[in-house]
C-alpha positions as CSV (number, residue, x, y, z in Angstrom):
1,M,-5.8,69.0,24.9
2,R,-4.0,65.7,24.2
3,A,-5.7,62.3,24.9
4,A,-4.7,60.4,28.0
5,C,-1.4,58.5,27.5
6,W,-1.5,54.6,27.3
7,T,0.8,54.3,30.4
8,C,-1.6,56.1,32.7
9,R,-4.6,54.3,31.3
10,N,-2.8,51.0,31.8
11,R,-2.1,52.1,35.4
12,T,-5.8,53.1,35.8
13,I,-4.9,56.6,37.0
14,R,-6.1,59.9,35.6
15,C,-3.6,61.3,33.1
16,D,-2.9,65.1,33.3
17,Q,-2.8,65.1,29.5
18,T,-0.1,67.8,29.4
19,G,1.9,66.1,26.7
20,I,4.2,63.2,25.9
21,P,5.7,62.4,28.4
22,C,3.0,63.6,30.8
23,A,3.9,64.9,34.3
24,K,2.6,61.8,36.1
25,C,4.8,59.5,34.1
26,E,7.8,61.7,34.6
27,K,7.1,61.9,38.3
28,A,6.8,58.1,38.5
29,G,9.9,57.5,36.4
30,L,8.0,55.6,33.8
31,E,8.2,55.6,30.0
32,C,5.2,57.4,28.6
33,F,3.5,55.8,25.6
34,E,0.9,57.5,23.6
35,Q,-0.4,54.2,22.1
36,R,-0.1,50.6,23.3
37,P,3.5,49.5,22.5
38,L,4.5,46.3,20.7
39,R,5.3,43.5,23.1
40,W,8.1,41.1,22.2
41,V,7.7,37.8,24.1
42,K,9.5,34.4,24.0
43,G,7.5,31.9,22.0
44,I,4.7,32.2,19.4
45,A,1.9,33.0,21.8
46,I,1.3,35.2,24.9
47,R,-1.1,32.9,26.5
48,G,-2.6,29.4,26.2
49,K,-1.0,26.1,25.4
50,M,1.5,27.6,22.9
51,R,2.8,30.2,25.5
52,G,6.6,30.2,25.6
53,R,6.9,27.8,22.6
54,I,9.5,28.5,19.9
55,L,8.7,27.4,16.4
56,G,10.5,24.2,15.5
57,E,11.4,23.5,19.2
58,D,10.7,20.0,20.4
59,L,7.8,19.7,22.9
60,K,8.7,19.9,26.5
61,P,8.0,17.0,28.8
62,S,4.7,18.2,30.3
63,S,1.5,16.3,31.0
64,E,-0.4,18.2,28.3
65,N,2.2,17.4,25.7
66,L,2.7,13.7,26.6
67,P,0.2,12.4,23.9
68,A,2.1,14.3,21.2
69,Q,5.4,12.9,22.5
70,L,4.0,9.3,22.5
71,E,2.6,9.8,19.0
72,R,6.0,10.9,17.6
73,K,7.7,7.8,19.2
74,Q,5.0,5.6,17.6
75,I,5.6,7.2,14.2
76,L,9.3,6.6,14.4
77,R,8.8,3.0,15.4
78,S,6.2,2.2,12.8
79,P,6.0,5.0,10.3
80,A,3.9,3.1,7.8
81,K,1.0,3.0,10.2
82,Y,0.9,6.7,11.0
83,L,2.3,8.6,8.0
84,T,-0.3,10.0,5.7
85,T,0.3,11.7,2.4
86,N,-1.6,14.8,3.2
87,I,0.2,15.7,6.5
88,T,3.8,16.5,6.7
89,P,5.5,15.1,9.8
90,S,6.7,17.6,12.3
91,F,10.2,16.1,11.9
92,A,10.3,16.5,8.1
93,L,13.6,17.3,6.4
94,R,14.7,20.9,7.0
95,D,17.3,21.1,4.2
96,P,17.2,24.7,2.8
97,C,17.6,23.2,-0.7
98,G,14.2,21.7,-0.4
99,H,12.4,24.8,0.8
100,D,10.6,25.2,-2.6
101,L,9.3,21.6,-2.6
102,D,5.6,20.9,-2.1
103,R,4.4,19.3,1.1
104,S,3.9,15.9,-0.5
105,S,7.4,15.8,-1.9
106,R,8.9,16.7,1.5
107,F,6.8,13.9,3.0
108,Y,8.1,11.3,0.7
109,L,11.7,12.4,1.0
110,D,11.3,12.1,4.8
111,Y,9.7,8.7,4.4
112,Y,12.7,7.6,2.3
113,N,15.1,8.9,5.0
114,I,13.2,7.0,7.7
115,R,12.1,3.8,6.0
116,I,13.7,3.1,2.6
117,T,17.3,3.8,3.6
118,K,17.0,1.0,6.2
119,L,15.2,-1.4,3.9
120,F,17.9,-1.8,1.2
121,I,20.9,-2.2,3.5
122,L,22.0,-4.8,5.9
123,Y,23.0,-2.5,8.8
124,D,21.8,1.1,9.0
125,S,24.5,3.5,10.1
126,E,25.8,7.0,9.8
127,S,27.5,6.0,6.6
128,N,24.4,4.5,5.0
129,P,25.0,5.0,1.3
130,F,21.3,5.1,0.4
131,R,20.9,8.1,2.8
132,S,23.8,9.9,1.1
133,L,21.9,9.8,-2.2
134,L,19.7,12.5,-0.7
135,T,22.6,14.9,-1.1
136,Y,22.7,14.2,-4.8
137,A,18.9,14.5,-4.9
138,M,18.9,18.0,-3.7
139,D,20.8,19.1,-6.8
140,N,19.3,16.6,-9.3
141,S,15.6,16.6,-10.0
142,T,15.7,13.3,-11.8
143,L,17.1,11.4,-8.8
144,R,14.8,13.3,-6.4
145,K,11.7,12.3,-8.4
146,C,13.0,8.7,-8.4
147,I,13.4,8.7,-4.6
148,I,9.9,10.1,-4.3
149,A,8.5,7.3,-6.6
150,V,10.2,4.6,-4.5
151,S,8.9,6.1,-1.3
152,A,5.4,6.5,-2.7
153,R,5.4,2.9,-4.0
154,H,6.5,1.5,-0.7
155,F,4.0,3.5,1.2
156,A,1.2,2.3,-1.1
157,N,2.4,-1.3,-0.6
158,T,2.0,-1.0,3.2
159,G,-1.7,-0.7,2.7
160,Q,-1.8,-4.2,1.1
161,S,-1.6,-7.7,2.8
162,F,0.3,-10.8,1.9
163,D,-2.8,-12.9,1.3
164,Q,-5.1,-10.3,-0.1
165,I,-3.1,-8.2,-2.5
166,D,-6.2,-6.7,-4.1
167,D,-7.7,-5.4,-0.8
168,A,-9.7,-2.2,-1.1
169,L,-7.3,0.5,-0.2
170,S,-8.0,3.7,1.9
171,P,-7.7,7.0,0.0
172,R,-4.3,7.8,1.3
173,F,-2.9,4.5,-0.2
174,V,-4.7,5.1,-3.4
175,N,-3.2,8.6,-3.6
176,A,0.2,7.1,-2.9
177,N,-0.2,4.7,-5.7
178,L,-1.0,7.5,-8.1
179,D,1.9,9.5,-6.8
180,A,4.2,6.5,-7.4
181,L,3.0,6.1,-11.0
182,H,3.2,9.9,-11.6
183,F,6.8,10.3,-10.3
184,K,8.0,7.1,-12.0
185,K,6.8,8.4,-15.3
186,Q,8.5,11.8,-14.7
187,T,11.7,10.0,-13.6
188,I,11.9,7.8,-16.8
189,N,11.1,10.8,-19.0
190,A,13.8,12.9,-17.3
191,L,16.3,10.0,-17.4
192,L,15.7,9.5,-21.2
193,S,16.3,13.2,-21.7
194,S,19.5,13.0,-19.6
195,L,20.8,10.0,-21.5
196,S,20.1,11.7,-24.9
197,N,22.4,14.5,-23.9
198,P,24.6,13.1,-21.2
199,E,26.8,15.4,-19.1
200,P,29.8,13.9,-17.3
201,S,29.0,15.8,-14.1
202,Q,25.6,14.1,-14.0
203,K,26.9,10.5,-14.3
204,D,26.8,9.7,-10.6
205,A,23.2,11.0,-10.2
206,I,22.1,9.0,-13.3
207,M,23.7,5.8,-12.1
208,S,22.1,6.2,-8.7
209,T,18.7,6.9,-10.4
210,I,19.1,3.6,-12.4
211,L,19.9,1.7,-9.2
212,L,16.8,3.1,-7.4
213,L,14.7,2.2,-10.5
214,I,15.8,-1.4,-10.0
215,F,14.7,-1.3,-6.4
216,L,11.5,0.3,-7.5
217,D,11.0,-2.8,-9.7
218,L,11.4,-5.0,-6.6
219,L,8.6,-3.0,-4.9
220,E,6.4,-3.4,-8.0
221,S,7.0,-7.0,-9.0
222,G,10.6,-8.1,-9.4
223,I,10.2,-9.3,-13.0
224,E,11.7,-8.0,-16.3
225,G,11.9,-4.3,-15.5
226,W,15.2,-4.6,-13.7
227,K,17.0,-6.0,-16.7
228,Y,16.2,-3.0,-18.9
229,H,17.6,-0.7,-16.2
230,L,20.7,-2.8,-15.8
231,H,21.2,-2.7,-19.6
232,G,20.9,1.1,-19.4
233,A,23.5,1.3,-16.7
234,E,26.0,-0.7,-18.7
235,G,25.3,1.5,-21.7
236,L,26.1,4.5,-19.6
237,V,29.3,3.0,-18.4
238,N,30.4,2.2,-21.9
239,L,29.4,5.6,-23.0
240,S,31.5,7.3,-20.4
241,R,34.5,5.1,-21.3
242,S,34.4,5.7,-25.0
243,L,32.0,8.1,-26.6
244,L,32.6,10.9,-24.2
245,G,36.3,10.7,-24.7
246,P,39.3,10.8,-22.3
247,S,38.7,14.4,-21.3
248,A,35.3,13.6,-19.9
249,S,36.6,10.5,-18.1
250,E,39.3,12.7,-16.5
251,Y,36.6,15.2,-15.5
252,I,34.5,12.6,-13.9
253,N,37.3,11.1,-11.8
254,N,39.3,14.2,-11.0
255,N,39.5,14.2,-7.2
256,P,35.8,13.6,-6.5
257,G,36.4,13.2,-2.7
258,E,36.2,10.0,-0.7
259,S,32.4,10.1,0.0
260,V,31.7,10.4,-3.8
261,R,34.1,7.6,-4.5
262,E,32.4,5.4,-1.9
263,T,29.0,6.2,-3.3
264,R,30.2,5.2,-6.8
265,R,31.7,2.0,-5.6
266,F,28.6,1.2,-3.7
267,V,26.3,1.8,-6.7
268,D,28.6,-0.4,-8.9
269,R,28.6,-3.2,-6.4
270,Q,24.8,-3.2,-6.1
271,L,24.4,-3.2,-9.9
272,S,26.8,-6.2,-10.1
273,L,24.9,-8.0,-7.3
274,V,21.6,-7.4,-9.2
275,S,23.2,-8.9,-12.3
276,T,24.3,-12.0,-10.3
277,F,21.0,-12.8,-8.6
278,G,18.9,-11.7,-11.5
279,G,20.9,-13.8,-13.9
280,A,20.6,-16.8,-11.7
281,L,16.8,-16.9,-12.2
282,S,16.7,-15.8,-15.8
283,G,16.9,-17.6,-19.1
284,S,20.1,-17.4,-21.2
285,K,18.5,-15.1,-23.7
286,S,17.5,-12.6,-21.1
287,S,20.4,-13.0,-18.7
288,H,22.7,-10.1,-18.2
289,K,26.2,-9.6,-16.9
290,F,27.0,-6.1,-15.7
291,G,30.2,-5.0,-17.3
292,I,32.5,-3.9,-14.4
293,N,35.2,-5.5,-12.4
294,V,33.0,-7.2,-9.9
295,D,35.4,-9.0,-7.7
296,E,37.9,-6.2,-7.3
297,S,35.2,-3.7,-6.2
298,M,33.2,-6.1,-4.0
299,N,36.2,-7.3,-2.0
300,Q,36.6,-3.8,-0.6
301,E,33.0,-3.7,0.7
302,S,32.4,-3.2,4.5
303,I,29.7,-5.2,6.0
304,I,27.9,-2.1,7.2
305,R,27.7,-0.9,3.6
306,S,26.5,-4.3,2.3
307,F,23.0,-4.8,0.8
308,L,22.6,-8.6,1.4
309,G,25.6,-9.6,3.4
310,C,26.4,-12.4,0.9
311,P,30.2,-13.2,0.9
312,V,32.0,-12.4,-2.3
313,F,33.1,-16.0,-2.9
314,L,29.5,-17.2,-2.8
315,L,28.5,-14.5,-5.3
316,G,31.2,-15.9,-7.6
317,A,29.9,-19.4,-7.1
318,I,26.4,-18.3,-8.0
319,R,27.7,-16.7,-11.2
320,Y,29.6,-19.8,-12.1
321,F,26.6,-22.2,-11.6
322,S,24.4,-19.7,-13.6
323,N,26.9,-19.8,-16.4
324,Q,27.0,-23.6,-16.4
325,R,23.3,-23.6,-16.6
326,H,23.5,-21.7,-19.8
327,V,26.2,-23.9,-21.1
328,I,23.8,-26.9,-21.0
329,E,21.6,-25.3,-23.7
330,T,24.5,-25.3,-26.2
331,L,26.2,-28.5,-25.0
332,D,26.2,-31.5,-27.3
333,M,25.0,-34.2,-24.9
334,H,26.4,-36.9,-27.3
335,D,29.9,-35.5,-26.7
336,D,30.6,-37.5,-23.5
337,L,34.1,-36.0,-23.1
338,S,32.8,-32.4,-23.0
339,T,29.9,-33.3,-20.9
340,H,32.0,-35.1,-18.3
341,K,34.4,-32.1,-18.2
342,H,31.5,-29.8,-17.3
343,I,30.2,-32.2,-14.7
344,R,33.6,-32.5,-13.1
345,D,34.1,-28.7,-13.0
346,T,30.6,-28.3,-11.5
347,L,31.4,-30.9,-8.9
348,T,34.6,-29.2,-8.0
349,M,32.9,-25.8,-7.5
350,L,30.2,-27.5,-5.4
351,E,32.9,-29.0,-3.2
352,L,34.6,-25.6,-2.8
353,T,31.3,-23.9,-2.0
354,A,30.3,-26.6,0.5
355,N,33.7,-26.1,2.3
356,F,33.4,-22.3,2.5
357,D,34.2,-21.3,6.1
358,C,31.3,-19.2,7.2
359,L,32.6,-18.6,10.7
360,E,36.0,-17.3,9.4
361,W,34.2,-15.0,7.0
362,A,31.9,-13.7,9.8
363,S,34.9,-13.1,12.1
364,G,36.6,-11.0,9.6
365,S,33.5,-9.0,8.7
366,V,32.1,-8.2,12.1
367,H,32.0,-4.6,13.2
368,S,31.9,-3.2,16.8
369,T,28.3,-1.8,17.0
370,V,27.1,-4.8,19.0
371,S,28.5,-7.7,20.9
372,L,31.2,-9.3,18.8
373,A,30.3,-12.9,19.7
374,V,26.6,-12.4,19.0
375,E,27.1,-10.6,15.8
376,T,29.7,-13.1,14.6
377,R,27.3,-15.9,15.2
378,K,24.5,-14.2,13.3
379,L,26.7,-13.2,10.3
380,S,27.9,-16.8,10.2
381,L,24.3,-18.1,10.0
382,L,23.6,-15.5,7.3
383,S,26.5,-16.6,5.2
384,E,25.6,-20.3,5.9
385,A,22.1,-19.6,4.5
386,Y,23.6,-18.3,1.3
387,R,26.2,-21.1,1.2
388,T,23.5,-23.8,1.5
389,A,21.2,-22.1,-1.0
390,T,24.2,-21.8,-3.4
391,V,24.9,-25.5,-3.1
392,L,21.3,-26.4,-3.7
393,Y,21.3,-24.2,-6.8
394,G,24.5,-25.8,-8.0
395,K,23.1,-29.3,-7.5
396,R,20.0,-28.3,-9.5
397,V,22.4,-27.3,-12.3
398,L,24.3,-30.6,-11.9
399,R,21.0,-32.6,-12.2
400,A,20.4,-31.0,-15.6
401,F,23.6,-32.5,-17.0
402,K,22.6,-35.8,-18.6
403,T,25.0,-38.7,-19.1
404,S,24.6,-41.7,-21.3
405,S,23.2,-43.6,-18.3
406,G,20.5,-40.9,-17.5
407,T,20.1,-38.1,-15.1
408,I,22.4,-37.6,-12.2
409,A,20.6,-38.3,-8.9
410,V,21.1,-35.9,-6.0
411,D,19.5,-36.1,-2.6
412,N,18.9,-32.7,-1.1
413,E,16.6,-33.4,1.8
414,E,19.3,-32.9,4.5
415,L,20.4,-29.6,2.9
416,V,16.9,-28.3,2.7
417,L,16.2,-29.1,6.3
418,R,19.4,-27.4,7.4
419,L,18.7,-24.3,5.3
420,L,15.2,-24.0,6.8
421,D,16.6,-24.4,10.3
422,V,19.2,-21.6,9.6
423,I,16.6,-19.2,8.2
424,N,14.4,-20.0,11.2
425,S,17.3,-19.1,13.5
426,L,17.6,-15.7,12.0
427,K,13.9,-14.7,12.1
428,C,14.5,-13.0,15.4
429,D,16.8,-10.5,13.8
430,P,14.9,-8.4,11.2
431,A,18.0,-6.7,9.8
432,L,19.5,-10.0,8.7
433,F,16.2,-11.9,8.0
434,K,15.1,-9.3,5.4
435,C,18.1,-10.3,3.3
436,L,17.0,-14.0,2.9
437,L,14.5,-13.9,0.0
438,W,16.8,-15.7,-2.4
439,P,17.8,-18.5,0.0
440,T,14.2,-18.9,1.0
441,F,13.0,-19.2,-2.6
442,I,15.8,-21.8,-3.4
443,A,14.7,-23.8,-0.4
444,G,11.1,-23.7,-1.6
445,L,12.1,-25.1,-5.0
446,E,13.6,-28.2,-3.3
447,C,10.8,-28.8,-0.6
448,Q,9.4,-32.3,-1.0
449,N,6.5,-32.3,1.5
450,H,3.6,-30.0,2.5
451,S,4.9,-29.2,6.0
452,E,8.2,-27.9,4.5
453,Q,6.3,-25.8,2.0
454,Q,4.2,-24.2,4.7
455,V,7.3,-23.3,6.6
456,V,8.6,-21.5,3.5
457,I,5.4,-19.6,3.0
458,G,5.6,-18.6,6.6
459,F,9.0,-17.1,6.0
460,L,7.8,-15.3,2.9
461,K,5.0,-13.7,5.0
462,M,7.5,-12.5,7.5
463,L,9.6,-11.1,4.6
464,W,6.6,-9.3,3.2
465,D,5.9,-7.7,6.6
466,L,9.5,-6.5,6.8
467,T,9.9,-5.3,3.3
468,C,6.5,-4.7,1.6
469,C,8.2,-5.7,-1.7
470,L,5.8,-7.3,-4.2
471,N,8.6,-9.6,-5.5
472,V,8.1,-11.5,-2.2
473,I,4.4,-12.2,-3.0
474,N,5.4,-13.1,-6.6
475,A,8.0,-15.5,-5.2
476,S,5.2,-17.2,-3.2
477,K,3.0,-17.4,-6.3
478,M,5.8,-19.0,-8.3
479,L,6.5,-21.6,-5.6
480,H,2.8,-22.5,-5.4
481,D,2.7,-23.0,-9.2
482,H,5.9,-25.0,-9.0
483,W,4.6,-27.3,-6.3
484,K,1.4,-27.9,-8.3
485,R,3.3,-28.8,-11.4
486,K,5.6,-31.0,-9.3
487,H,2.5,-32.8,-7.8
488,F,1.0,-33.5,-11.2
489,D,4.2,-34.2,-13.2
490,G,5.9,-36.4,-10.6
491,T,9.6,-35.8,-9.9
492,L,10.2,-33.2,-12.6
493,A,13.3,-35.0,-13.6
494,S,13.9,-33.6,-17.0
495,G,16.4,-30.8,-17.6
496,E,13.7,-28.6,-19.0
497,S,11.5,-28.9,-16.0
498,E,14.5,-28.4,-13.6
499,F,14.7,-24.8,-14.8
500,Y,11.2,-24.0,-15.9
501,V,10.5,-22.0,-12.8
502,I,13.8,-20.1,-12.8
503,E,13.8,-19.0,-16.5
504,Q,11.3,-16.2,-16.1
505,G,13.7,-13.3,-15.3
506,W,12.9,-12.8,-11.6
507,L,15.0,-10.7,-9.3
508,L,14.4,-12.1,-5.8
509,I,16.5,-10.1,-3.4
């Protein structure tokens, strides 16, 4: 005799055990199961809190799920406070190309997508070029490792403070620091290997990696390292133009698509910008000029794809004054005719810079994501900050030109106060304020009293909170040293002392 069927047992009636199906199931019109059948249900659980849930589906707005919803919102608002390196966020990247990555790598890629892409751009948008680098990273392990190194370094920096850089760190920040060092080493080794045997198809990824290594240097210190990366980028450009031959050049540029062309132009613009600002605070022996057509490429830049929002004309003025600064070292000061010519040219550029129309530039650069009037005013203030800082920088160069009657006297107090006022007006807008490290540092060089110096330090603290780049802290240290020397040495009127603090090879952007 057969055992009782599962259907009758489930109905708690006596099965006649005549077979499958049994007579009672046939009479009742039910499907007769010998064993308990599989039950397919919606969700990942039959009962409990996970009942009805689908894997990967967002939490539904119920009272029991409210804490999880609030936690996710808090993470998105302030990721550095909540992200940990041993827990992958529920909203981590789902790209199929990254399915074989370990949990830590996926965490850092997601961290890059959330935090880093907003950090190194004026306005975050759907066309954010730093976010588009993730596409390259999925196919290029060197770029991917570099992105991970940048993310790990930034995350480790968030565990430090502006005043106490050597604070004891929690284990998650210590681990992030080790991850940053590990992936940086792997990136550099892989990059050296790629440059030893360059392939034309990998040029874009290599140039993007070099750019990110420069930004990694900003996170680490902002001194020296960026110059070597910039030199490597120029070498790669020259290599693609000559050693690889015309066929390779044609292969690289053969209908790459608009998005690829935009990414290339963006990378080139940023490398040129690094060359400009880095060269402005470097000695002549270590200064570097990136070898591409800067003005032609940068004139096409949209404000929503801009890194600092500094107008092209002012970038050219900074390069001019920087070049004049290096001319001083080779100029025969006894040749009055040559000296006066350089002084006259520098005064002309100073006048052109001071007359630059910030409002007109802002009106032509504004985009439609926010109120036109409000954004135009803010962009105008941003460009004014760079204009005033450029004039102060140019006047510092002018002071270094000696005439037979002595040093040229320049009064900068009014300009410094105006620059500090403009920077203060922008502190309510984090997107624009985070771009003001260079103008803030230039203002700090010219501060004459303690109250102004404290205002500058306050701005630097805010910049640290926004960026967590160690070059901000190093800028603060340099200014403190400069102010001490200025206090002990008096007016620091000599040409040598004028440029002592800006000959160290700092990249303060």
